[in-house]
C-alpha distance (Angstrom), angle and dihedral (degrees) to the residues before:
residue distance angle dihedral
X1 . . .
X2 3.62 . .
X3 3.72 143.2 .
X4 3.75 133.8 -149.6
X5 3.80 91.5 -95.8
X6 3.78 143.2 42.0
X7 3.74 127.4 -127.3
X8 3.83 126.5 -55.0
X9 3.68 106.6 9.1
X10 3.80 96.1 -20.9
X11 3.69 129.5 -89.8
X12 3.80 104.3 -150.6
X13 3.67 97.2 32.4
X14 3.75 109.2 26.2
X15 3.72 114.0 115.6
X16 3.80 98.0 -153.6
X17 3.83 111.6 116.2
X18 3.83 92.6 -15.2
X19 3.85 111.3 156.9
X20 3.76 117.5 -115.8
X21 3.75 110.3 -87.9
X22 3.77 99.7 -172.5
X23 3.69 146.4 -33.6
X24 3.83 121.8 -50.7
X25 3.76 88.0 -107.7
X26 3.76 90.2 55.0
X27 3.75 93.1 48.1
X28 3.75 92.5 48.6
X29 3.76 89.3 50.7
X30 3.80 94.0 52.2
X31 3.83 97.7 37.9
X32 3.79 116.9 37.9
X33 3.79 93.7 169.9
X34 3.83 110.3 72.3
X35 3.77 127.1 -173.9
X36 3.78 119.8 -151.1
X37 3.81 131.7 -151.3
X38 3.76 120.8 -126.8
X39 3.85 91.4 -93.8
X40 3.89 90.4 54.2
X41 3.77 97.1 -103.0
X42 3.83 112.2 143.0
X43 3.68 117.0 -115.5
X44 3.84 118.2 -132.7
X45 3.78 107.5 -147.0
X46 3.85 94.5 176.0
X47 3.85 92.2 -132.2
X48 3.70 140.5 61.5
X49 3.79 98.6 -89.0
X50 3.76 100.3 -159.5
X51 3.78 92.6 48.2
X52 3.89 89.2 49.0
X53 3.80 92.9 50.6
X54 3.91 93.0 45.9
X55 3.90 90.4 49.6
X56 3.87 91.3 50.0
X57 3.82 90.8 47.3
X58 3.79 92.8 50.1
X59 3.79 92.4 50.6
X60 3.81 91.6 44.9
X61 3.79 91.2 50.9
X62 3.82 90.6 51.2
X63 3.76 90.7 54.8
X64 3.86 94.6 43.9
X65 3.74 95.8 49.4
X66 3.79 92.8 46.6
X67 3.89 98.8 50.4
X68 3.74 98.6 49.2
X69 3.83 102.4 53.8
X70 3.78 93.3 39.4
X71 3.90 119.7 -2.6
X72 3.78 91.2 -163.9
X73 3.81 85.8 73.5
X74 3.77 88.7 70.2
X75 3.84 87.7 74.5
X76 3.81 85.3 68.6
X77 3.76 92.1 50.3
X78 3.79 93.8 53.0
X79 3.88 93.2 39.3
X80 3.90 87.9 55.8
X81 3.84 87.0 48.0
X82 3.82 89.4 54.4
X83 3.80 93.2 50.4
X84 3.84 95.5 43.9
X85 3.77 92.4 42.7
X86 3.82 93.6 47.9
X87 3.78 90.4 51.9
X88 3.85 89.2 55.0
X89 3.74 95.2 44.7
X90 3.79 92.7 46.2
X91 3.72 90.6 54.3
X92 3.84 92.0 47.3
X93 3.87 91.9 50.1
X94 3.83 92.3 45.6
X95 3.79 89.3 62.5
X96 3.74 87.8 63.8
X97 3.81 94.1 45.3
X98 3.87 96.6 -103.7
X99 3.76 121.4 131.5
X100 3.78 127.6 -146.6
X101 3.83 122.6 -151.1
X102 3.82 89.1 -123.5
X103 3.78 98.1 175.5
X104 3.86 98.7 55.1
X105 3.75 92.2 35.6
X106 3.80 91.4 54.2
X107 3.80 93.4 47.3
X108 3.80 93.4 43.2
X109 3.72 94.5 43.7
X110 3.80 93.1 54.3
X111 3.78 90.2 46.3
X112 3.73 89.9 53.4
X113 3.67 91.8 57.8
X114 3.83 92.9 52.2
X115 3.81 91.2 43.7
X116 3.79 92.6 51.4
X117 3.82 92.2 51.7
X118 3.78 99.8 44.9
X119 3.82 100.5 28.8
X120 3.78 105.9 28.2
X121 3.81 128.7 -142.9
X122 3.79 96.1 -25.8
X123 3.72 94.9 55.5
X124 3.78 90.8 45.0
X125 3.75 90.2 53.7
X126 3.81 90.8 46.9
X127 3.82 92.8 49.4
X128 3.76 92.0 47.9
X129 3.80 93.1 52.0
X130 3.78 91.9 49.3
X131 3.75 93.7 49.4
X132 3.84 89.7 47.9
X133 3.72 89.5 56.9
X134 3.77 92.0 46.2
X135 3.77 89.1 53.4
X136 3.78 92.6 52.6
X137 3.79 94.1 47.9
X138 3.79 90.8 46.3
X139 3.78 90.4 56.1
X140 3.75 95.1 53.1
X141 3.80 88.2 82.0
X142 3.78 89.8 69.2
X143 3.81 96.6 61.2
X144 3.76 129.2 -137.1
X145 3.78 101.1 -50.5
X146 3.86 109.8 99.7
X147 3.80 91.2 -5.5
X148 3.76 95.6 132.2
X149 3.81 93.2 47.0
X150 3.83 94.2 45.8
X151 3.82 93.0 47.6
X152 3.80 92.0 46.5
X153 3.79 90.1 52.4
X154 3.80 92.2 47.8
X155 3.80 96.1 48.5
X156 3.81 92.2 44.6
X157 3.82 89.0 52.1
X158 3.82 92.5 46.8
X159 3.84 91.5 55.4
X160 3.83 99.0 36.4
X161 3.77 96.0 49.2
X162 3.77 122.0 21.4
X163 3.78 97.2 23.5
X164 3.71 95.5 48.0
X165 3.81 90.8 43.4
X166 3.84 86.0 52.2
X167 3.80 90.7 64.2
X168 3.83 87.0 65.5
X169 3.78 86.9 62.0
X170 3.81 89.4 52.4
X171 3.80 88.0 57.8
X172 3.80 98.1 48.2
X173 3.79 94.7 41.7
X174 3.77 93.0 61.9
X175 3.75 104.9 126.8
X176 3.88 99.3 -131.9
X177 3.83 108.6 37.2
X178 3.67 106.8 -7.7
X179 3.76 97.3 141.7
X180 3.86 90.0 52.6
X181 3.85 90.0 49.3
X182 3.75 88.8 55.3
X183 3.75 93.3 47.7
X184 3.88 89.0 48.4
X185 3.73 88.9 53.6
X186 3.80 93.6 51.4
X187 3.84 94.1 42.5
X188 3.70 94.9 50.0
X189 3.79 94.8 46.2
X190 3.76 91.9 46.2
X191 3.86 88.5 51.2
X192 3.84 89.2 55.2
X193 3.82 87.8 54.2
X194 3.80 94.9 46.1
X195 3.75 97.0 43.6
X196 3.86 92.3 45.8
X197 3.82 93.9 45.7
X198 3.88 97.2 51.7
X199 3.82 94.7 39.0
X200 3.88 87.6 48.2
X201 3.84 96.0 50.8
X202 3.80 94.2 42.0
X203 3.81 103.4 37.2
X204 3.73 107.5 7.9
X205 3.88 112.1 132.1
X206 3.74 108.7 129.5
X207 3.82 117.3 71.9
X208 3.76 116.4 -129.2
X209 3.85 101.7 -165.1
X210 3.71 107.6 0.0
X211 3.89 95.5 173.2
X212 3.78 94.5 51.0
X213 3.80 103.5 30.3
X214 3.79 115.7 2.1
X215 3.78 93.6 -171.7
X216 3.92 95.7 65.8
X217 3.72 118.7 96.7
X218 3.85 135.6 -172.8
X219 3.70 89.6 -123.3
X220 3.77 89.2 56.3
X221 3.80 88.7 50.9
X222 3.78 90.8 52.4
X223 3.88 89.0 52.6
X224 3.82 87.9 52.6
X225 3.72 92.2 51.3
X226 3.77 93.4 51.7
X227 3.80 93.1 44.3
X228 3.86 94.1 48.1
X229 3.79 95.4 45.0
X230 3.82 93.5 51.4
X231 3.88 94.0 42.4
X232 3.82 90.6 46.6
X233 3.68 93.9 51.3
X234 3.79 95.6 47.8
X235 3.80 93.8 44.0
X236 3.84 95.7 49.0
X237 3.81 93.7 45.3
X238 3.90 97.9 42.1
X239 3.77 101.9 33.4
X240 3.80 106.6 23.6
X241 3.82 99.3 33.8
X242 3.83 89.8 -129.3
X243 3.82 134.1 133.8
X244 3.75 119.0 -78.5
X245 3.81 95.4 -121.8
X246 3.88 89.4 60.0
X247 3.81 86.4 59.1
X248 3.72 93.1 49.5
X249 3.83 91.9 50.2
X250 3.80 87.5 48.3
X251 3.74 88.7 52.9
X252 3.78 95.9 50.3
X253 3.83 89.1 47.8
X254 3.82 91.9 51.0
X255 3.79 92.1 49.0
X256 3.81 91.6 56.2
X257 3.81 92.0 42.4
X258 3.78 95.0 47.7
X259 3.77 92.3 46.0
X260 3.80 90.6 51.9
X261 3.76 90.0 46.9
X262 3.74 91.3 55.1
X263 3.81 94.2 50.6
X264 3.83 90.9 45.9
X265 3.78 90.6 53.4
X266 3.75 91.4 45.4
X267 3.78 93.4 54.2
X268 3.76 92.6 42.8
X269 3.86 90.8 57.1
X270 3.75 94.5 40.6
X271 3.76 92.8 51.5
X272 3.75 91.7 49.2
X273 3.79 92.6 44.5
X274 3.83 99.2 -120.7
X275 3.82 129.1 128.5
X276 3.86 96.2 -160.5
X277 3.72 128.7 16.9
X278 3.82 91.7 -136.3
X279 3.82 143.4 -47.9
X280 3.80 102.6 -96.2
X281 3.88 93.4 127.7
X282 3.76 120.4 45.5
X283 3.83 109.6 -123.0
X284 3.74 91.1 9.1
X285 3.77 108.7 65.5
X286 3.78 120.6 -137.8
X287 3.69 127.0 -4.5
X288 3.91 90.8 -109.6
X289 3.80 87.6 54.4
X290 3.71 89.2 64.9
X291 3.79 101.3 37.1
X292 3.76 93.7 59.4
X293 3.88 100.0 103.4
X294 3.83 92.3 29.3
X295 3.82 94.9 56.5
X296 3.84 92.0 55.3
X297 3.77 95.1 38.4
X298 3.84 95.4 51.7
X299 3.82 97.6 72.3
X300 3.83 91.3 41.2
X301 3.74 91.6 54.8
X302 3.71 92.5 47.6
X303 3.86 93.2 51.2
X304 3.81 94.6 45.7
X305 3.88 93.6 48.1
X306 3.85 92.4 42.6
X307 3.87 91.2 53.9
X308 3.84 101.2 37.9
X309 3.91 103.0 32.8
């Protein structure tokens, strides 16, 4: 489901303007595979690229081979995503003295995945509302001190993780071509990552958002636009039997969503003072580090496909 980069030009892996992280000998020891720019300058990706690619392929294969035999199994995949992501987010918030209501969040988050698949958007909204109430009631036990901070962290996590993951269930539960809608979503978002990554490392010169994410470049964003538009047109025509222009619009919408998702995750981690959310995926960091663009792109893809196809 993931690629070795994120969005336009790459946040975690893009070499542009990355501070030195060690001596050349250290980098060579930790990264045997080295990309080079057209002028011969080595590219510092910051991670072991082959391991990162292999990890993403394994996770992608797990998703692919679960949704086609029995699409209901995808509720297990996103439920596991909720639990693993909740563990990572809880640890990050704890470093700032904020406490998540882990038990009701876990139960409600998993229920939201099941409700989204079997009941659609209405059930997802209802399960989200009930879980929000449970989180508020759970926090009452802690008294007034830190109440607003804890509640804010809980409601943010509720929307950012299980609710946005639930929109993936809305895609796959479509009665006619749900599995192919989910595959389209994944392929187009990955194409944004790939196009942005390689355009960023080869051509990236002009910073896009230096204050938020200094590694992103406008050249990388252009690569994301091209990659998404092409992938969107091909997926919509070949898998969803729709017109090519819908695929192009889908691609453009995903580019914007994926870029915003990367920036949101960057600010989230920077504010909490963490570099990676975890170490769940070798070469990638935590699960939340790799879901950034996918979380925001999921509801966008669902809305676009629901309106235009």
